[in-house]
C-alpha positions in Angstrom: 2.8 -9.5 -40.5 4.0 -10.9 -37.2 4.4 -14.7 -36.8 3.2 -17.0 -34.1 4.0 -20.6 -33.5 0.4 -21.9 -33.7 0.0 -25.4 -32.3 -3.7 -26.0 -31.9 -4.7 -29.1 -29.9 -8.1 -28.7 -28.3 -9.9 -28.2 -31.6 -7.9 -30.9 -33.3 -8.0 -33.7 -30.7 -11.5 -33.3 -29.2 -14.9 -33.8 -30.8 -16.4 -30.8 -32.6 -20.0 -29.8 -33.1 -20.8 -30.8 -36.6 -23.3 -28.0 -37.0 -21.4 -24.9 -38.1 -24.4 -22.5 -37.9 -23.9 -19.8 -35.4 -27.3 -19.9 -33.7 -28.2 -20.6 -30.0 -28.8 -24.3 -29.5 -28.1 -27.3 -27.3 -24.8 -28.9 -28.4 -24.3 -32.5 -27.5 -21.4 -35.0 -27.8 -19.0 -32.1 -28.6 -16.4 -30.1 -26.7 -16.8 -27.0 -28.9 -18.4 -25.3 -31.8 -16.6 -23.5 -34.6 -17.4 -19.8 -34.7 -15.9 -16.7 -36.1 -15.6 -13.4 -34.2 -17.9 -10.5 -35.2 -15.9 -8.0 -37.3 -15.7 -4.7 -35.3 -16.5 -1.5 -37.3 -13.5 0.5 -36.1 -11.1 -1.4 -33.8 -8.7 0.7 -31.7 -6.0 -0.4 -29.3 -6.4 0.9 -25.8 -3.6 -1.0 -24.1 -1.4 -4.0 -24.7 0.8 -5.9 -22.3 4.3 -6.0 -23.7 5.2 -8.6 -21.2 2.4 -10.9 -22.3 3.2 -10.3 -25.9 6.8 -11.5 -25.3 5.5 -14.7 -23.7 3.7 -15.7 -26.9 6.6 -14.7 -29.2 5.7 -11.1 -30.1 7.6 -7.9 -29.6 6.3 -4.6 -28.2 6.6 -3.2 -31.7 4.3 -5.9 -33.0 1.6 -4.7 -30.6 1.6 -1.3 -32.2 0.8 -2.6 -35.7 -2.5 -2.7 -37.6 -2.0 -6.4 -38.0 -2.0 -6.8 -34.2 -5.2 -4.7 -33.8 -6.9 -6.7 -36.5 -5.9 -10.1 -35.2 -6.8 -9.5 -31.6 -10.0 -7.5 -32.1 -11.6 -10.2 -34.2 -11.3 -8.2 -37.4 -9.1 -10.8 -39.1 -8.8 -14.5 -38.5 -5.2 -15.7 -38.9 -4.4 -18.2 -41.5 -4.4 -21.9 -40.4 -6.6 -21.1 -37.4 -10.2 -22.2 -36.7 -11.7 -20.2 -33.8 -14.2 -21.9 -31.6 -16.4 -21.6 -28.5 -16.3 -24.2 -25.7 -19.3 -26.2 -24.6 -19.7 -26.6 -20.8 -22.3 -26.4 -18.1 -22.2 -25.4 -14.4 -23.8 -24.7 -11.1 -24.8 -21.1 -10.7 -25.4 -19.9 -7.2 -25.6 -23.5 -6.1 -28.1 -24.6 -8.7 -27.5 -26.7 -11.8 -27.9 -24.4 -14.9 -27.5 -27.0 -17.6 -25.6 -26.0 -20.8 -23.8 -22.6 -20.5 -20.7 -22.5 -22.7 -18.6 -19.7 -24.1 -21.4 -17.2 -24.6 -19.1 -14.3 -25.4 -15.7 -15.9 -25.5 -14.1 -17.1 -28.7 -10.9 -19.1 -28.6 -8.6 -17.9 -31.4 -5.7 -20.3 -31.3 -3.1 -22.1 -29.2 0.5 -20.8 -29.3 3.6 -22.6 -28.2 6.6 -20.4 -27.3 9.7 -21.4 -25.5 8.0 -24.8 -24.7 5.1 -23.0 -23.0 1.5 -23.3 -24.3 -0.9 -20.4 -24.5 -4.5 -20.4 -25.5 -5.6 -17.0 -26.8 -9.2 -16.1 -26.4 -11.3 -13.0 -27.2 -13.9 -11.9 -24.7 -16.7 -9.7 -26.2 -16.2 -10.6 -29.8 -19.8 -11.5 -30.6 -22.4 -14.3 -30.3 -21.7 -18.0 -30.3 -24.1 -21.0 -30.1 -23.8 -20.7 -26.3 -24.9 -17.0 -26.1 -28.6 -17.9 -25.5 -30.4 -14.6 -25.7 -27.3 -12.4 -25.3 -25.3 -10.6 -27.9 -21.9 -12.0 -27.0 -20.4 -8.5 -26.7 -18.6 -6.7 -23.9 -18.4 -3.0 -22.9 -15.4 -0.9 -22.0 -15.9 -0.7 -18.3 -15.8 -4.4 -17.7 -13.0 -4.9 -20.2 -10.8 -2.3 -18.4 -11.4 -4.1 -15.2 -10.5 -7.5 -16.6 -7.4 -6.3 -18.5 -6.0 -4.6 -15.5 -6.9 -7.1 -12.9 -5.6 -10.1 -14.8 -2.2 -8.6 -15.0 -2.3 -7.2 -11.4 -3.2 -10.6 -10.0 -0.3 -12.2 -11.8 2.2 -9.8 -10.4 0.7 -10.2 -6.9 1.7 -13.9 -7.3 -1.9 -15.1 -7.5 -2.6 -17.8 -10.1 -4.5 -16.1 -12.8 -5.3 -16.0 -16.5 -3.5 -13.1 -18.2 -4.5 -10.4 -20.6 -2.7 -9.6 -23.8 -4.7 -6.6 -25.0 -7.7 -4.3 -24.6 -9.4 -2.9 -27.7 -12.3 -0.7 -28.5 -14.5 -2.1 -31.2 -15.9 1.2 -32.5 -19.5 -0.1 -31.8 -21.9 0.8 -29.1 -23.5 -1.9 -26.9 -26.7 -1.7 -25.0 -26.4 -2.7 -21.3 -28.6 -2.4 -18.2 -25.7 -2.1 -15.8 -27.6 -2.4 -12.5 -30.5 -4.5 -13.8 -32.8 -1.7 -12.8 -34.7 -1.2 -16.1 -32.5 1.6 -17.3 -30.4 0.3 -20.2 -28.0 2.6 -22.0 -25.5 2.5 -24.8 -21.9 2.0 -23.9 -18.6 1.7 -25.8 -18.0 -1.9 -27.0 -14.6 -3.5 -26.2 -12.7 -6.7 -26.6 -10.1 -8.2 -24.3 -7.7 -10.9 -25.5 -7.2 -13.3 -22.6 -4.3 -15.8 -22.3 -3.9 -19.0 -20.3 -2.4 -22.4 -20.9 -6.0 -23.6 -21.1 -9.5 -22.2 -20.5 -11.0 -25.6 -19.5 -13.3 -25.3 -16.5 -15.0 -27.6 -14.0 -18.1 -27.2 -16.1 -16.6 -28.8 -19.2 -16.5 -32.1 -17.3 -19.8 -31.5 -15.6 -21.5 -31.1 -19.0 -20.6 -34.5 -20.2 -21.4 -36.1 -16.9 -24.8 -34.5 -16.7 -25.6 -36.2 -20.0 -24.0 -39.5 -19.0 -21.7 -39.1 -22.0 -18.9 -41.1 -20.5 -16.9 -41.6 -23.7 -16.5 -37.9 -24.3 -15.9 -37.3 -20.6 -13.0 -39.7 -20.8 -11.7 -38.1 -24.0 -11.7 -34.7 -22.3 -10.1 -35.9 -19.1 -7.4 -37.9 -21.0 -6.7 -34.8 -23.1 -6.4 -32.5 -20.1 -4.0 -34.9 -18.2 -1.8 -35.4 -21.3 -1.4 -31.7 -22.1 -1.6 -29.9 -18.8 -0.6 -32.5 -16.1 2.3 -34.2 -17.8 3.8 -35.4 -14.5 0.9 -37.9 -14.2 2.3 -41.0 -15.7 -0.3 -43.4 -14.4 -3.1 -44.8 -16.5 -6.8 -45.6 -16.0 -8.5 -44.8 -12.7 -5.2 -44.1 -11.0 -4.5 -41.3 -13.5 -8.0 -39.8 -12.7 -7.4 -40.0 -9.0 -4.0 -38.3 -9.4 -5.5 -35.7 -11.7 -8.2 -34.8 -9.2 -5.7 -34.5 -6.4 -3.7 -32.1 -8.4 -6.9 -30.0 -9.2 -7.8 -30.0 -5.5 -4.3 -28.8 -4.5 -4.1 -26.1 -7.2 -7.6 -24.8 -6.4 -6.7 -24.7 -2.7 -3.5 -22.7 -3.4 -5.5 -20.2 -5.5 -8.1 -19.7 -2.8 -5.5 -19.1 -0.1 -3.9 -16.5 -2.3 -7.3 -14.8 -2.8 -7.7 -14.6 1.0 -4.1 -13.3 1.4 -4.6 -10.3 -0.8 -8.2 -9.6 0.0 -9.6 -10.5 -3.5 -13.3 -11.4 -3.8 -14.2 -13.2 -7.0 -17.9 -12.4 -6.8 -19.3 -15.2 -8.9 -17.7 -18.6 -8.1 -20.0 -20.7 -10.2 -18.5 -24.0 -11.3 -18.3 -22.8 -14.9 -16.0 -20.1 -13.6 -13.6 -22.5 -12.0 -10.4 -23.2 -14.0 -9.3 -26.8 -14.0 -5.7 -25.4 -13.7 -6.4 -23.5 -10.5 -6.3 -20.1 -12.2 -8.4 -17.1 -11.4 -10.7 -16.9 -14.3 -13.6 -14.7 -15.5 -13.1 -11.3 -13.9 -16.8 -10.2 -13.7 -18.2 -8.5 -10.5 -15.0 -9.0 -8.5 -13.7 -6.6 -5.9 -11.0 -6.0 -3.3 -11.6 -5.9 0.4 -11.0 -2.3 1.5 -12.6 -2.2 4.9 -12.0 -5.7 6.2 -15.3 -7.5 6.1 -15.7 -11.3 5.7 -19.3 -10.8 4.8 -18.7 -8.5 1.8 -19.5 -9.4 -1.8 -19.1 -7.1 -4.8 -21.9 -8.8 -6.7 -25.3 -7.1 -6.7 -26.9 -10.4 -7.8 -25.5 -12.0 -4.6 -26.5 -9.1 -2.3 -29.3 -11.0 -0.5 -27.7 -14.4 0.3 -24.0 -13.5 -0.1 -23.0 -16.9 -1.2 -19.8 -15.7 -2.7 -18.8 -13.3 0.1 -15.1 -13.1 1.0 -15.3 -15.3 4.1 -17.2 -18.0 2.2 -14.8 -18.4 -0.7 -12.9 -21.4 0.8 -16.1 -23.4 1.5 -17.6 -22.6 -1.9 -14.3 -23.7 -3.5 -14.6 -27.0 -1.7 -18.3 -27.3 -2.7 -17.3 -26.8 -6.3 -14.6 -29.5 -6.1 -17.3 -31.9 -4.8 -19.3 -31.2 -8.0 -16.2 -31.9 -10.1 -15.6 -35.1 -8.1 -19.2 -36.2 -8.9 -18.5 -35.8 -12.6 -15.2 -37.7 -12.5 -16.8 -40.5 -10.5 -18.3 -41.7 -13.7 -14.8 -42.7 -14.9 -13.9 -44.8 -11.9 -15.5 -47.7 -10.0 -14.4 -46.7 -6.5 -15.1 -43.0 -5.6 -13.3 -43.3 -2.2 -10.0 -41.8 -3.4 -11.9 -38.8 -4.7 -13.6 -38.5 -1.4 -10.3 -38.8 0.4 -8.8 -35.9 -1.7 -11.8 -33.7 -0.6 -11.2 -34.6 3.0 -7.6 -33.7 2.7 -8.5 -30.3 1.3 -10.1 -29.4 4.7 -7.0 -30.3 6.6 -4.5 -28.8 4.2 -6.5 -25.6 3.7 -6.6 -25.0 7.4 -2.9 -25.5 7.7 -2.2 -23.4 4.6 -4.4 -20.6 5.7 -2.7 -20.5 9.1 0.7 -20.5 7.5 -0.4 -17.7 5.1 -1.6 -15.5 8.0 1.5 -16.2 10.0 3.6 -14.9 7.1 1.4 -11.8 6.9 2.2 -11.3 10.5 5.9 -11.8 10.0 6.1 -15.0 11.9 8.6 -17.5 10.6 7.8 -20.1 13.2 4.4 -21.4 14.1 2.9 -22.0 17.6 -0.5 -23.3 18.6 -1.2 -20.0 20.3 -0.9 -18.3 16.9 -4.4 -19.5 16.0 -5.8 -17.4 18.8 -3.6 -14.4 17.7 -4.9 -14.7 14.2 -8.6 -15.2 15.2 -8.5 -12.2 17.5 -6.9 -10.1 14.8 -9.7 -11.0 12.3 -12.3 -10.1 15.0 -10.6 -6.8 15.7 -10.3 -5.9 12.0 -14.1 -6.4 11.7 -15.0 -4.2 14.6 -14.6 -0.9 12.8 -13.7 0.0 9.2 -10.1 -1.0 8.8 -8.3 -1.1 5.5 -6.9 -4.6 5.0 -4.1 -3.7 2.6 -2.9 -0.7 4.5 -3.1 -2.5 7.9 -0.9 -5.4 6.9 1.5 -3.2 5.1 2.0 -0.9 8.1 2.2 -3.8 10.4 5.8 -4.4 9.3 6.7 -1.1 11.0 6.0 -2.5 14.5 9.2 -3.2 16.4 9.9 -5.7 19.2 10.6 -2.8 21.7 7.3 -1.0 21.0 4.9 -0.6 23.9 1.5 -1.9 22.7 0.0 1.7 22.6 2.9 2.8 20.3 2.5 -0.3 18.1 -1.2 0.5 17.7 -0.6 4.2 16.9 1.6 3.1 14.0 -1.6 1.7 12.4 -3.6 4.9 12.6 -3.7 5.4 8.8 -5.3 2.0 8.3 -8.5 3.1 10.2 -11.3 5.0 8.5 -12.2 6.7 11.7 -9.9 5.8 14.6 -11.5 8.3 16.8 -14.8 6.4 16.6 -13.4 3.4 18.4 -15.1 3.1 21.8 -13.2 2.2 25.0 -13.9 -1.5 24.7 -12.8 -1.7 21.1 -9.6 0.3 21.9 -8.8 -2.0 24.7 -9.2 -5.0 22.4 -6.7 -3.5 20.0 -4.2 -2.7 22.9 -4.5 -6.3 24.1 -3.9 -7.6 20.7 -0.8 -5.6 20.1 0.5 -6.6 23.6 0.2 -10.2 22.5 1.7 -9.5 19.1 4.7 -7.7 20.3 5.3 -10.4 22.9 5.0 -13.0 20.1 7.6 -11.1 18.1 10.1 -11.7 20.9 10.2 -15.4 20.0 11.2 -14.7 16.4 14.9 -14.8 15.6 14.7 -12.2 12.8 15.5 -8.6 13.5 12.9 -5.9 13.0 14.6 -4.9 9.7 14.7 -8.5 8.4 11.1 -9.1 9.3 10.0 -5.9 7.7 11.7 -6.9 4.4 9.9 -10.3 4.4 6.5 -8.9 5.4 6.7 -6.3 2.6 7.4 -9.0 0.1 4.2 -10.8 1.2 1.8 -7.9 2.0 1.3 -5.8 -1.1 1.3 -2.0 -0.9 -0.8 -1.6 -4.1 -3.8 -3.5 -5.3 -6.4 -2.6 -7.9 -8.8 -0.9 -5.6 -12.4 -0.7 -6.8 -12.4 3.1 -7.0 -9.1 3.2 -8.9 -10.5 0.9 -11.6 -13.6 3.1 -11.8 -11.5 6.3 -12.2 -9.6 4.6 -15.1 -12.9 3.6 -16.6 -14.4 7.1 -16.3 -11.3 8.5 -18.1 -11.3 5.8 -20.7 -14.9 6.6 -21.6 -13.6 10.1 -22.4 -10.8 8.8 -24.5 -8.1 9.3 -21.9 -6.1 6.1 -21.2 -3.5 7.7 -19.0 -4.8 6.0 -15.8 -4.9 2.6 -17.5 -1.2 3.0 -18.3 -0.4 4.3 -14.8 -2.2 1.5 -13.0 -0.8 -1.1 -15.3 2.8 0.0 -14.6 2.2 0.5 -10.8 0.6 -2.9 -10.4 3.5 -4.7 -12.0 5.5 -4.0 -8.8 2.8 -4.2 -6.0 5.3 -5.0 -3.3 7.7 -2.2 -4.0 7.4 1.2 -2.3 7.2 3.2 -5.6 7.2 6.6 -4.1 6.0 8.1 -7.4 2.6 6.3 -6.8 2.3 7.0 -3.1 -1.1 8.8 -3.5 -2.6 5.4 -4.4 -1.6 3.9 -1.1 -4.6 5.3 0.5 -8.0 4.3 1.8 -11.1 4.4 -0.4 -12.3 8.0 -0.6 -15.7 8.7 0.9 -17.2 9.6 -2.5 -16.6 6.0 -3.5 -18.4 4.4 -0.6 -21.6 3.8 -2.5 -20.7 4.9 -6.1 -21.7 2.4 -8.7 -18.6 0.5 -9.8 -16.8 1.2 -6.6 -18.7 -0.8 -4.0 -21.1 -3.2 -5.8 -21.1 -4.4 -9.4 -23.5 -6.5 -11.5 -22.7 -9.3 -14.0 -24.0 -7.0 -16.8 -21.0 -6.2 -18.9 
């Protein structure tokens, strides 16, 4: 049996629900409820991350053992551990939803390895007191997406939770995938997620909504002590510093989402990590044609609250809700308000800096704002693949006539011949300005290409790729899961052996379920 350095804190320091019955209910004055995973009938390992295993103190050989399968499928609870589900609330689509909690997530343990803490959590391991009317289970399709994307985002350099393993449970789960009244049985699965902590904005909101200030304080003090150790202040000053850190970390995460074209799809406050990590990979998607108005979430199709272009403002709105909760701990809310105002300024600067780096500009000039805005407008005119466009942009040279520079981008357009004369002229004008702007840069074309290719990924987990892996996995073929996992560990490298995946979304995937829009049903 493998050994882990188990150092639980959350379920030892914070107040527990005294009711140990696993039934749906309102849980008050507690941060969590003890609950055991549902034992799967025939667990089977689909894929494990050797890299993540090493981070918690396991070897790749450990991941191939029956003990590993049993521990991380929920079949066996390790000695000296007490699994639990967290209690939290949240705003869903802008409306307070009351108590939510870990409805299908069960925290197994906390592990300390090489002085780094990791909380290990099963998603899809059965009901908890927070499951409401749901079964607490997950299906293979959503679990494949979460496992692959968690690791892909990490290697892109985007702050994210990680994934240790993906297992089949051997049980079938009933799901109405598109909420259209056509439920069907699907293969059940469990993902083992990993992060320093899974605490969310909603954990704080829950206590604040009930005016439970003592437990709000306990949770905040715990979070600062264990995950923000640089904060040495006490009392209100500590809470102000804590909130400033959360604002900064959240801002960095949002800029990184925009950089790579990631759309979360369901930015409810209960899906916002207090550590600024991407959490809860539900109906997410990647921008393929550049479209600020695109959302992958069918539930959000009408109002598009969580569309790509709205993610920064929603992130700020969510931070306001967290500030409202923390305001109960301080007498003067002005420092909290000041931190929110700084977000606006700092995000604008950070976003411009990020776009400048995508364009290969080491220096920044006021006119760059116009260059960036006109590029975004052009990308939206006709279907233009975001990932391919920015990757190919590094091939533009300072000596290129604008028409030549534009021609280098042909593979990024879904139908370049469909551009009308006005649209074509706008592109020529933009490349004229861009090539002129490159003359100001000191870097050579080669130096700039190297830098741009380290910042603009060649490979991302495109929606249709994930669906292909899911389709094969449902047939018992896990080859594409392995392929994509390996490819996405080096998203900025050329990787000639994977060149066929550096391509626009195929036409068959334009409206195929799972490739364009997804639901929360998983």
